[in-house]
PyMOL Python script that loads the backbone (N, CA, C, O; Angstrom):
from pymol import cmd

cmd.read_pdbstr("""\
ATOM      1  N   MET A   1      19.165 -51.659 -51.886  1.00  0.00           N
ATOM      2  CA  MET A   1      18.410 -51.487 -50.664  1.00  0.00           C
ATOM      3  C   MET A   1      19.245 -51.893 -49.457  1.00  0.00           C
ATOM      4  O   MET A   1      19.126 -51.291 -48.390  1.00  0.00           O
ATOM      5  N   GLN A   2      20.085 -52.905 -49.617  1.00  0.00           N
ATOM      6  CA  GLN A   2      20.893 -53.360 -48.488  1.00  0.00           C
ATOM      7  C   GLN A   2      21.838 -52.264 -48.002  1.00  0.00           C
ATOM      8  O   GLN A   2      22.104 -52.157 -46.805  1.00  0.00           O
ATOM      9  N   HIS A   3      22.345 -51.452 -48.929  1.00  0.00           N
ATOM     10  CA  HIS A   3      23.235 -50.363 -48.537  1.00  0.00           C
ATOM     11  C   HIS A   3      22.485 -49.319 -47.711  1.00  0.00           C
ATOM     12  O   HIS A   3      23.016 -48.799 -46.730  1.00  0.00           O
ATOM     13  N   TRP A   4      21.273 -49.021 -48.106  1.00  0.00           N
ATOM     14  CA  TRP A   4      20.476 -48.062 -47.340  1.00  0.00           C
ATOM     15  C   TRP A   4      20.248 -48.579 -45.930  1.00  0.00           C
ATOM     16  O   TRP A   4      20.442 -47.854 -44.954  1.00  0.00           O
ATOM     17  N   LEU A   5      19.832 -49.842 -45.829  1.00  0.00           N
ATOM     18  CA  LEU A   5      19.523 -50.403 -44.522  1.00  0.00           C
ATOM     19  C   LEU A   5      20.762 -50.500 -43.637  1.00  0.00           C
ATOM     20  O   LEU A   5      20.680 -50.288 -42.427  1.00  0.00           O
ATOM     21  N   ALA A   6      21.899 -50.817 -44.231  1.00  0.00           N
ATOM     22  CA  ALA A   6      23.122 -50.987 -43.450  1.00  0.00           C
ATOM     23  C   ALA A   6      23.614 -49.661 -42.871  1.00  0.00           C
ATOM     24  O   ALA A   6      24.081 -49.620 -41.733  1.00  0.00           O
ATOM     25  N   GLY A   7      23.516 -48.590 -43.633  1.00  0.00           N
ATOM     26  CA  GLY A   7      24.056 -47.320 -43.170  1.00  0.00           C
ATOM     27  C   GLY A   7      23.058 -46.381 -42.542  1.00  0.00           C
ATOM     28  O   GLY A   7      23.429 -45.316 -42.047  1.00  0.00           O
ATOM     29  N   MET A   8      21.802 -46.758 -42.556  1.00  0.00           N
ATOM     30  CA  MET A   8      20.741 -45.862 -42.118  1.00  0.00           C
ATOM     31  C   MET A   8      20.906 -45.405 -40.668  1.00  0.00           C
ATOM     32  O   MET A   8      20.769 -44.217 -40.377  1.00  0.00           O
ATOM     33  N   GLU A   9      21.196 -46.324 -39.768  1.00  0.00           N
ATOM     34  CA  GLU A   9      21.281 -45.945 -38.357  1.00  0.00           C
ATOM     35  C   GLU A   9      22.489 -45.051 -38.099  1.00  0.00           C
ATOM     36  O   GLU A   9      22.394 -44.083 -37.345  1.00  0.00           O
ATOM     37  N   GLY A  10      23.609 -45.364 -38.711  1.00  0.00           N
ATOM     38  CA  GLY A  10      24.804 -44.554 -38.493  1.00  0.00           C
ATOM     39  C   GLY A  10      24.640 -43.126 -38.972  1.00  0.00           C
ATOM     40  O   GLY A  10      24.959 -42.182 -38.249  1.00  0.00           O
ATOM     41  N   TYR A  11      24.137 -42.963 -40.199  1.00  0.00           N
ATOM     42  CA  TYR A  11      23.929 -41.616 -40.737  1.00  0.00           C
ATOM     43  C   TYR A  11      22.913 -40.844 -39.896  1.00  0.00           C
ATOM     44  O   TYR A  11      23.126 -39.684 -39.545  1.00  0.00           O
ATOM     45  N   SER A  12      21.815 -41.512 -39.587  1.00  0.00           N
ATOM     46  CA  SER A  12      20.753 -40.847 -38.834  1.00  0.00           C
ATOM     47  C   SER A  12      21.208 -40.496 -37.427  1.00  0.00           C
ATOM     48  O   SER A  12      20.913 -39.412 -36.924  1.00  0.00           O
ATOM     49  N   MET A  13      21.930 -41.416 -36.792  1.00  0.00           N
ATOM     50  CA  MET A  13      22.384 -41.177 -35.426  1.00  0.00           C
ATOM     51  C   MET A  13      23.292 -39.949 -35.378  1.00  0.00           C
ATOM     52  O   MET A  13      23.146 -39.098 -34.501  1.00  0.00           O
ATOM     53  N   TYR A  14      24.218 -39.861 -36.313  1.00  0.00           N
ATOM     54  CA  TYR A  14      25.134 -38.713 -36.326  1.00  0.00           C
ATOM     55  C   TYR A  14      24.381 -37.407 -36.569  1.00  0.00           C
ATOM     56  O   TYR A  14      24.522 -36.447 -35.811  1.00  0.00           O
ATOM     57  N   LEU A  15      23.585 -37.383 -37.627  1.00  0.00           N
ATOM     58  CA  LEU A  15      22.931 -36.132 -38.006  1.00  0.00           C
ATOM     59  C   LEU A  15      21.888 -35.676 -36.991  1.00  0.00           C
ATOM     60  O   LEU A  15      21.843 -34.501 -36.628  1.00  0.00           O
ATOM     61  N   LEU A  16      21.054 -36.601 -36.537  1.00  0.00           N
ATOM     62  CA  LEU A  16      19.945 -36.197 -35.671  1.00  0.00           C
ATOM     63  C   LEU A  16      20.377 -35.923 -34.235  1.00  0.00           C
ATOM     64  O   LEU A  16      19.780 -35.075 -33.572  1.00  0.00           O
ATOM     65  N   THR A  17      21.411 -36.625 -33.731  1.00  0.00           N
ATOM     66  CA  THR A  17      21.864 -36.339 -32.367  1.00  0.00           C
ATOM     67  C   THR A  17      22.746 -35.096 -32.316  1.00  0.00           C
ATOM     68  O   THR A  17      22.936 -34.514 -31.248  1.00  0.00           O
ATOM     69  N   LYS A  18      23.282 -34.689 -33.455  1.00  0.00           N
ATOM     70  CA  LYS A  18      24.133 -33.499 -33.478  1.00  0.00           C
ATOM     71  C   LYS A  18      23.389 -32.269 -33.985  1.00  0.00           C
ATOM     72  O   LYS A  18      23.538 -31.177 -33.436  1.00  0.00           O
ATOM     73  N   TYR A  19      22.582 -32.446 -35.040  1.00  0.00           N
ATOM     74  CA  TYR A  19      21.936 -31.301 -35.689  1.00  0.00           C
ATOM     75  C   TYR A  19      20.415 -31.393 -35.708  1.00  0.00           C
ATOM     76  O   TYR A  19      19.784 -30.723 -36.524  1.00  0.00           O
ATOM     77  N   GLY A  20      19.806 -32.190 -34.850  1.00  0.00           N
ATOM     78  CA  GLY A  20      18.352 -32.342 -34.850  1.00  0.00           C
ATOM     79  C   GLY A  20      17.651 -31.002 -34.674  1.00  0.00           C
ATOM     80  O   GLY A  20      18.187 -30.093 -34.039  1.00  0.00           O
ATOM     81  N   ASP A  21      16.459 -30.881 -35.235  1.00  0.00           N
ATOM     82  CA  ASP A  21      15.749 -29.614 -35.192  1.00  0.00           C
ATOM     83  C   ASP A  21      14.438 -29.803 -34.457  1.00  0.00           C
ATOM     84  O   ASP A  21      13.730 -30.747 -34.809  1.00  0.00           O
ATOM     85  N   PRO A  22      14.049 -29.036 -33.507  1.00  0.00           N
ATOM     86  CA  PRO A  22      14.681 -27.815 -32.999  1.00  0.00           C
ATOM     87  C   PRO A  22      15.809 -28.084 -31.999  1.00  0.00           C
ATOM     88  O   PRO A  22      16.650 -27.213 -31.775  1.00  0.00           O
ATOM     89  N   VAL A  23      15.839 -29.268 -31.401  1.00  0.00           N
ATOM     90  CA  VAL A  23      16.944 -29.633 -30.494  1.00  0.00           C
ATOM     91  C   VAL A  23      17.474 -30.996 -30.930  1.00  0.00           C
ATOM     92  O   VAL A  23      16.750 -31.760 -31.569  1.00  0.00           O
ATOM     93  N   PRO A  24      18.716 -31.312 -30.599  1.00  0.00           N
ATOM     94  CA  PRO A  24      19.238 -32.645 -30.950  1.00  0.00           C
ATOM     95  C   PRO A  24      18.389 -33.760 -30.341  1.00  0.00           C
ATOM     96  O   PRO A  24      17.877 -33.630 -29.229  1.00  0.00           O
ATOM     97  N   TRP A  25      18.250 -34.853 -31.082  1.00  0.00           N
ATOM     98  CA  TRP A  25      17.439 -35.978 -30.644  1.00  0.00           C
ATOM     99  C   TRP A  25      18.223 -36.835 -29.668  1.00  0.00           C
ATOM    100  O   TRP A  25      19.452 -36.791 -29.632  1.00  0.00           O
ATOM    101  N   SER A  26      17.497 -37.616 -28.874  1.00  0.00           N
ATOM    102  CA  SER A  26      18.154 -38.594 -28.002  1.00  0.00           C
ATOM    103  C   SER A  26      18.436 -39.857 -28.811  1.00  0.00           C
ATOM    104  O   SER A  26      17.868 -40.061 -29.883  1.00  0.00           O
ATOM    105  N   LYS A  27      19.318 -40.696 -28.284  1.00  0.00           N
ATOM    106  CA  LYS A  27      19.675 -41.942 -28.966  1.00  0.00           C
ATOM    107  C   LYS A  27      18.437 -42.827 -29.151  1.00  0.00           C
ATOM    108  O   LYS A  27      18.270 -43.454 -30.198  1.00  0.00           O
ATOM    109  N   GLU A  28      17.583 -42.874 -28.143  1.00  0.00           N
ATOM    110  CA  GLU A  28      16.377 -43.707 -28.207  1.00  0.00           C
ATOM    111  C   GLU A  28      15.403 -43.204 -29.269  1.00  0.00           C
ATOM    112  O   GLU A  28      14.795 -44.003 -29.982  1.00  0.00           O
ATOM    113  N   GLU A  29      15.251 -41.888 -29.378  1.00  0.00           N
ATOM    114  CA  GLU A  29      14.368 -41.322 -30.407  1.00  0.00           C
ATOM    115  C   GLU A  29      14.854 -41.687 -31.807  1.00  0.00           C
ATOM    116  O   GLU A  29      14.055 -42.008 -32.687  1.00  0.00           O
ATOM    117  N   VAL A  30      16.158 -41.635 -32.003  1.00  0.00           N
ATOM    118  CA  VAL A  30      16.722 -41.972 -33.309  1.00  0.00           C
ATOM    119  C   VAL A  30      16.495 -43.445 -33.614  1.00  0.00           C
ATOM    120  O   VAL A  30      16.149 -43.790 -34.744  1.00  0.00           O
ATOM    121  N   GLN A  31      16.680 -44.316 -32.638  1.00  0.00           N
ATOM    122  CA  GLN A  31      16.487 -45.751 -32.861  1.00  0.00           C
ATOM    123  C   GLN A  31      15.043 -46.072 -33.231  1.00  0.00           C
ATOM    124  O   GLN A  31      14.804 -46.912 -34.099  1.00  0.00           O
ATOM    125  N   VAL A  32      14.086 -45.422 -32.593  1.00  0.00           N
ATOM    126  CA  VAL A  32      12.674 -45.628 -32.933  1.00  0.00           C
ATOM    127  C   VAL A  32      12.403 -45.130 -34.350  1.00  0.00           C
ATOM    128  O   VAL A  32      11.716 -45.799 -35.121  1.00  0.00           O
ATOM    129  N   TYR A  33      12.934 -43.969 -34.692  1.00  0.00           N
ATOM    130  CA  TYR A  33      12.742 -43.393 -36.024  1.00  0.00           C
ATOM    131  C   TYR A  33      13.354 -44.283 -37.100  1.00  0.00           C
ATOM    132  O   TYR A  33      12.748 -44.496 -38.150  1.00  0.00           O
ATOM    133  N   VAL A  34      14.552 -44.804 -36.843  1.00  0.00           N
ATOM    134  CA  VAL A  34      15.223 -45.676 -37.809  1.00  0.00           C
ATOM    135  C   VAL A  34      14.442 -46.974 -37.988  1.00  0.00           C
ATOM    136  O   VAL A  34      14.362 -47.493 -39.101  1.00  0.00           O
ATOM    137  N   ALA A  35      13.870 -47.502 -36.920  1.00  0.00           N
ATOM    138  CA  ALA A  35      13.049 -48.713 -37.036  1.00  0.00           C
ATOM    139  C   ALA A  35      11.842 -48.456 -37.937  1.00  0.00           C
ATOM    140  O   ALA A  35      11.471 -49.316 -38.736  1.00  0.00           O
ATOM    141  N   GLN A  36      11.233 -47.286 -37.813  1.00  0.00           N
ATOM    142  CA  GLN A  36      10.103 -46.927 -38.676  1.00  0.00           C
ATOM    143  C   GLN A  36      10.552 -46.765 -40.127  1.00  0.00           C
ATOM    144  O   GLN A  36       9.843 -47.168 -41.049  1.00  0.00           O
ATOM    145  N   MET A  37      11.726 -46.176 -40.328  1.00  0.00           N
ATOM    146  CA  MET A  37      12.240 -46.014 -41.697  1.00  0.00           C
ATOM    147  C   MET A  37      12.539 -47.368 -42.328  1.00  0.00           C
ATOM    148  O   MET A  37      12.222 -47.587 -43.497  1.00  0.00           O
ATOM    149  N   ARG A  38      13.147 -48.280 -41.568  1.00  0.00           N
ATOM    150  CA  ARG A  38      13.445 -49.614 -42.105  1.00  0.00           C
ATOM    151  C   ARG A  38      12.165 -50.325 -42.528  1.00  0.00           C
ATOM    152  O   ARG A  38      12.115 -50.968 -43.576  1.00  0.00           O
ATOM    153  N   LYS A  39      11.138 -50.201 -41.706  1.00  0.00           N
ATOM    154  CA  LYS A  39       9.856 -50.827 -42.034  1.00  0.00           C
ATOM    155  C   LYS A  39       9.290 -50.233 -43.324  1.00  0.00           C
ATOM    156  O   LYS A  39       8.768 -50.963 -44.166  1.00  0.00           O
ATOM    157  N   ALA A  40       9.389 -48.922 -43.478  1.00  0.00           N
ATOM    158  CA  ALA A  40       8.875 -48.257 -44.681  1.00  0.00           C
ATOM    159  C   ALA A  40       9.678 -48.647 -45.916  1.00  0.00           C
ATOM    160  O   ALA A  40       9.103 -48.847 -46.986  1.00  0.00           O
ATOM    161  N   VAL A  41      10.993 -48.759 -45.785  1.00  0.00           N
ATOM    162  CA  VAL A  41      11.834 -49.116 -46.932  1.00  0.00           C
ATOM    163  C   VAL A  41      11.546 -50.538 -47.400  1.00  0.00           C
ATOM    164  O   VAL A  41      11.607 -50.820 -48.597  1.00  0.00           O
ATOM    165  N   LYS A  42      11.235 -51.426 -46.478  1.00  0.00           N
ATOM    166  CA  LYS A  42      10.974 -52.831 -46.826  1.00  0.00           C
ATOM    167  C   LYS A  42       9.565 -53.063 -47.371  1.00  0.00           C
ATOM    168  O   LYS A  42       9.259 -54.163 -47.832  1.00  0.00           O
ATOM    169  N   ASN A  43       8.710 -52.054 -47.327  1.00  0.00           N
ATOM    170  CA  ASN A  43       7.340 -52.184 -47.805  1.00  0.00           C
ATOM    171  C   ASN A  43       7.354 -52.403 -49.321  1.00  0.00           C
ATOM    172  O   ASN A  43       7.851 -51.547 -50.054  1.00  0.00           O
ATOM    173  N   PRO A  44       6.821 -53.532 -49.810  1.00  0.00           N
ATOM    174  CA  PRO A  44       6.862 -53.818 -51.249  1.00  0.00           C
ATOM    175  C   PRO A  44       5.923 -52.946 -52.090  1.00  0.00           C
ATOM    176  O   PRO A  44       6.008 -52.972 -53.318  1.00  0.00           O
ATOM    177  N   ARG A  45       5.040 -52.186 -51.464  1.00  0.00           N
ATOM    178  CA  ARG A  45       4.133 -51.327 -52.225  1.00  0.00           C
ATOM    179  C   ARG A  45       4.837 -50.091 -52.775  1.00  0.00           C
ATOM    180  O   ARG A  45       4.330 -49.444 -53.691  1.00  0.00           O
ATOM    181  N   PHE A  46       5.983 -49.766 -52.230  1.00  0.00           N
ATOM    182  CA  PHE A  46       6.715 -48.577 -52.655  1.00  0.00           C
ATOM    183  C   PHE A  46       8.026 -48.986 -53.296  1.00  0.00           C
ATOM    184  O   PHE A  46       8.677 -49.934 -52.855  1.00  0.00           O
ATOM    185  N   HIS A  47       8.407 -48.271 -54.332  1.00  0.00           N
ATOM    186  CA  HIS A  47       9.652 -48.548 -55.041  1.00  0.00           C
ATOM    187  C   HIS A  47      10.514 -47.289 -54.998  1.00  0.00           C
ATOM    188  O   HIS A  47      10.145 -46.254 -55.552  1.00  0.00           O
ATOM    189  N   ALA A  48      11.641 -47.387 -54.350  1.00  0.00           N
ATOM    190  CA  ALA A  48      12.552 -46.247 -54.244  1.00  0.00           C
ATOM    191  C   ALA A  48      13.684 -46.406 -55.248  1.00  0.00           C
ATOM    192  O   ALA A  48      14.180 -47.508 -55.479  1.00  0.00           O
ATOM    193  N   TYR A  49      14.075 -45.304 -55.830  1.00  0.00           N
ATOM    194  CA  TYR A  49      15.172 -45.293 -56.791  1.00  0.00           C
ATOM    195  C   TYR A  49      16.203 -44.273 -56.346  1.00  0.00           C
ATOM    196  O   TYR A  49      15.877 -43.261 -55.725  1.00  0.00           O
ATOM    197  N   GLN A  50      17.435 -44.558 -56.672  1.00  0.00           N
ATOM    198  CA  GLN A  50      18.513 -43.640 -56.330  1.00  0.00           C
ATOM    199  C   GLN A  50      19.508 -43.623 -57.481  1.00  0.00           C
ATOM    200  O   GLN A  50      19.944 -44.671 -57.957  1.00  0.00           O
ATOM    201  N   TYR A  51      19.857 -42.428 -57.916  1.00  0.00           N
ATOM    202  CA  TYR A  51      20.878 -42.307 -58.948  1.00  0.00           C
ATOM    203  C   TYR A  51      22.243 -42.434 -58.292  1.00  0.00           C
ATOM    204  O   TYR A  51      22.486 -41.877 -57.221  1.00  0.00           O
ATOM    205  N   ALA A  52      23.115 -43.161 -58.934  1.00  0.00           N
ATOM    206  CA  ALA A  52      24.463 -43.339 -58.394  1.00  0.00           C
ATOM    207  C   ALA A  52      25.461 -43.398 -59.537  1.00  0.00           C
ATOM    208  O   ALA A  52      25.155 -43.888 -60.624  1.00  0.00           O
ATOM    209  N   LYS A  53      26.636 -42.900 -59.281  1.00  0.00           N
ATOM    210  CA  LYS A  53      27.727 -42.995 -60.246  1.00  0.00           C
ATOM    211  C   LYS A  53      28.727 -44.003 -59.710  1.00  0.00           C
ATOM    212  O   LYS A  53      29.029 -44.031 -58.517  1.00  0.00           O
ATOM    213  N   ARG A  54      29.227 -44.819 -60.603  1.00  0.00           N
ATOM    214  CA  ARG A  54      30.234 -45.802 -60.216  1.00  0.00           C
ATOM    215  C   ARG A  54      31.438 -45.623 -61.116  1.00  0.00           C
ATOM    216  O   ARG A  54      31.311 -45.452 -62.329  1.00  0.00           O
ATOM    217  N   ILE A  55      32.589 -45.666 -60.514  1.00  0.00           N
ATOM    218  CA  ILE A  55      33.834 -45.514 -61.258  1.00  0.00           C
ATOM    219  C   ILE A  55      34.724 -46.700 -60.934  1.00  0.00           C
ATOM    220  O   ILE A  55      34.966 -47.017 -59.769  1.00  0.00           O
ATOM    221  N   TRP A  56      35.207 -47.351 -61.986  1.00  0.00           N
ATOM    222  CA  TRP A  56      36.136 -48.459 -61.813  1.00  0.00           C
ATOM    223  C   TRP A  56      37.515 -47.995 -62.250  1.00  0.00           C
ATOM    224  O   TRP A  56      37.666 -47.292 -63.249  1.00  0.00           O
ATOM    225  N   ALA A  57      38.490 -48.393 -61.500  1.00  0.00           N
ATOM    226  CA  ALA A  57      39.863 -48.046 -61.861  1.00  0.00           C
ATOM    227  C   ALA A  57      40.799 -49.083 -61.258  1.00  0.00           C
ATOM    228  O   ALA A  57      40.407 -49.896 -60.422  1.00  0.00           O
ATOM    229  N   ARG A  58      42.022 -49.030 -61.700  1.00  0.00           N
ATOM    230  CA  ARG A  58      43.035 -49.885 -61.098  1.00  0.00           C
ATOM    231  C   ARG A  58      44.330 -49.109 -61.028  1.00  0.00           C
ATOM    232  O   ARG A  58      44.572 -48.192 -61.813  1.00  0.00           O
ATOM    233  N   LYS A  59      45.143 -49.487 -60.093  1.00  0.00           N
ATOM    234  CA  LYS A  59      46.442 -48.858 -59.957  1.00  0.00           C
ATOM    235  C   LYS A  59      47.308 -49.309 -61.126  1.00  0.00           C
ATOM    236  O   LYS A  59      47.350 -50.502 -61.424  1.00  0.00           O
ATOM    237  N   PRO A  60      48.001 -48.390 -61.798  1.00  0.00           N
ATOM    238  CA  PRO A  60      48.825 -48.800 -62.936  1.00  0.00           C
ATOM    239  C   PRO A  60      50.012 -49.652 -62.489  1.00  0.00           C
ATOM    240  O   PRO A  60      50.546 -49.477 -61.394  1.00  0.00           O
ATOM    241  N   PHE A  61      50.406 -50.567 -63.352  1.00  0.00           N
ATOM    242  CA  PHE A  61      51.604 -51.354 -63.091  1.00  0.00           C
ATOM    243  C   PHE A  61      52.819 -50.438 -63.193  1.00  0.00           C
ATOM    244  O   PHE A  61      52.750 -49.411 -63.869  1.00  0.00           O
ATOM    245  N   PRO A  62      53.926 -50.781 -62.544  1.00  0.00           N
ATOM    246  CA  PRO A  62      55.111 -49.902 -62.577  1.00  0.00           C
ATOM    247  C   PRO A  62      55.584 -49.575 -63.988  1.00  0.00           C
ATOM    248  O   PRO A  62      55.965 -48.435 -64.254  1.00  0.00           O
ATOM    249  N   GLU A  63      55.569 -50.549 -64.899  1.00  0.00           N
ATOM    250  CA  GLU A  63      56.027 -50.268 -66.266  1.00  0.00           C
ATOM    251  C   GLU A  63      55.074 -49.326 -67.002  1.00  0.00           C
ATOM    252  O   GLU A  63      55.512 -48.553 -67.855  1.00  0.00           O
ATOM    253  N   GLU A  64      53.793 -49.378 -66.689  1.00  0.00           N
ATOM    254  CA  GLU A  64      52.841 -48.448 -67.291  1.00  0.00           C
ATOM    255  C   GLU A  64      53.043 -47.035 -66.749  1.00  0.00           C
ATOM    256  O   GLU A  64      52.926 -46.056 -67.486  1.00  0.00           O
ATOM    257  N   LEU A  65      53.339 -46.942 -65.489  1.00  0.00           N
ATOM    258  CA  LEU A  65      53.567 -45.646 -64.872  1.00  0.00           C
ATOM    259  C   LEU A  65      54.816 -44.995 -65.447  1.00  0.00           C
ATOM    260  O   LEU A  65      54.827 -43.792 -65.706  1.00  0.00           O
ATOM    261  N   ALA A  66      55.860 -45.776 -65.646  1.00  0.00           N
ATOM    262  CA  ALA A  66      57.100 -45.239 -66.213  1.00  0.00           C
ATOM    263  C   ALA A  66      56.868 -44.751 -67.640  1.00  0.00           C
ATOM    264  O   ALA A  66      57.384 -43.703 -68.030  1.00  0.00           O
ATOM    265  N   LYS A  67      56.095 -45.505 -68.419  1.00  0.00           N
ATOM    266  CA  LYS A  67      55.801 -45.088 -69.796  1.00  0.00           C
ATOM    267  C   LYS A  67      55.021 -43.781 -69.816  1.00  0.00           C
ATOM    268  O   LYS A  67      55.314 -42.891 -70.614  1.00  0.00           O
ATOM    269  N   SER A  68      54.045 -43.667 -68.953  1.00  0.00           N
ATOM    270  CA  SER A  68      53.195 -42.482 -68.986  1.00  0.00           C
ATOM    271  C   SER A  68      53.964 -41.230 -68.582  1.00  0.00           C
ATOM    272  O   SER A  68      53.656 -40.144 -69.072  1.00  0.00           O
ATOM    273  N   LYS A  69      54.952 -41.350 -67.706  1.00  0.00           N
ATOM    274  CA  LYS A  69      55.724 -40.178 -67.304  1.00  0.00           C
ATOM    275  C   LYS A  69      56.558 -39.640 -68.461  1.00  0.00           C
ATOM    276  O   LYS A  69      56.706 -38.427 -68.607  1.00  0.00           O
ATOM    277  N   THR A  70      57.096 -40.523 -69.272  1.00  0.00           N
ATOM    278  CA  THR A  70      57.956 -40.073 -70.368  1.00  0.00           C
ATOM    279  C   THR A  70      57.158 -39.634 -71.584  1.00  0.00           C
ATOM    280  O   THR A  70      57.680 -38.912 -72.433  1.00  0.00           O
ATOM    281  N   SER A  71      55.905 -40.057 -71.685  1.00  0.00           N
ATOM    282  CA  SER A  71      55.131 -39.729 -72.875  1.00  0.00           C
ATOM    283  C   SER A  71      54.206 -38.529 -72.683  1.00  0.00           C
ATOM    284  O   SER A  71      53.442 -38.189 -73.586  1.00  0.00           O
ATOM    285  N   VAL A  72      54.265 -37.897 -71.538  1.00  0.00           N
ATOM    286  CA  VAL A  72      53.411 -36.739 -71.291  1.00  0.00           C
ATOM    287  C   VAL A  72      54.069 -35.496 -71.870  1.00  0.00           C
ATOM    288  O   VAL A  72      55.243 -35.217 -71.628  1.00  0.00           O
ATOM    289  N   TYR A  73      53.286 -34.764 -72.634  1.00  0.00           N
ATOM    290  CA  TYR A  73      53.781 -33.534 -73.242  1.00  0.00           C
ATOM    291  C   TYR A  73      52.887 -32.390 -72.791  1.00  0.00           C
ATOM    292  O   TYR A  73      51.671 -32.439 -72.978  1.00  0.00           O
ATOM    293  N   ILE A  74      53.473 -31.376 -72.208  1.00  0.00           N
ATOM    294  CA  ILE A  74      52.709 -30.219 -71.750  1.00  0.00           C
ATOM    295  C   ILE A  74      53.080 -29.029 -72.621  1.00  0.00           C
ATOM    296  O   ILE A  74      54.238 -28.617 -72.674  1.00  0.00           O
ATOM    297  N   LYS A  75      52.105 -28.499 -73.286  1.00  0.00           N
ATOM    298  CA  LYS A  75      52.336 -27.355 -74.164  1.00  0.00           C
ATOM    299  C   LYS A  75      52.283 -26.082 -73.331  1.00  0.00           C
ATOM    300  O   LYS A  75      51.298 -25.818 -72.642  1.00  0.00           O
ATOM    301  N   GLN A  76      53.332 -25.314 -73.401  1.00  0.00           N
ATOM    302  CA  GLN A  76      53.381 -24.060 -72.659  1.00  0.00           C
ATOM    303  C   GLN A  76      53.222 -22.904 -73.623  1.00  0.00           C
ATOM    304  O   GLN A  76      53.847 -22.873 -74.684  1.00  0.00           O
ATOM    305  N   GLU A  77      52.391 -21.964 -73.254  1.00  0.00           N
ATOM    306  CA  GLU A  77      52.146 -20.816 -74.135  1.00  0.00           C
ATOM    307  C   GLU A  77      52.694 -19.553 -73.525  1.00  0.00           C
ATOM    308  O   GLU A  77      52.583 -18.481 -74.120  1.00  0.00           O
TER     309      GLU A  77
END
""", "prot")
cmd.dss("prot")
cmd.show_as("cartoon", "prot")
cmd.util.cbc("prot")
cmd.orient("prot")
């Protein structure tokens, strides 16, 4: 939930002031709308879920990188 709240104003400000329908919104309109969204998100009566994928990786050490370059075999047909 903290991620939603932290990025909500930035995402909304960009999208609604640039692509608002039928006309782009003013900065003040977006701020009022975001305040209403924050209040709704914090309401304990509603439970929001979001699917997310997470990928963990690390940069290979130099000796691992050297090994992988020499051990790669590409079959050409």
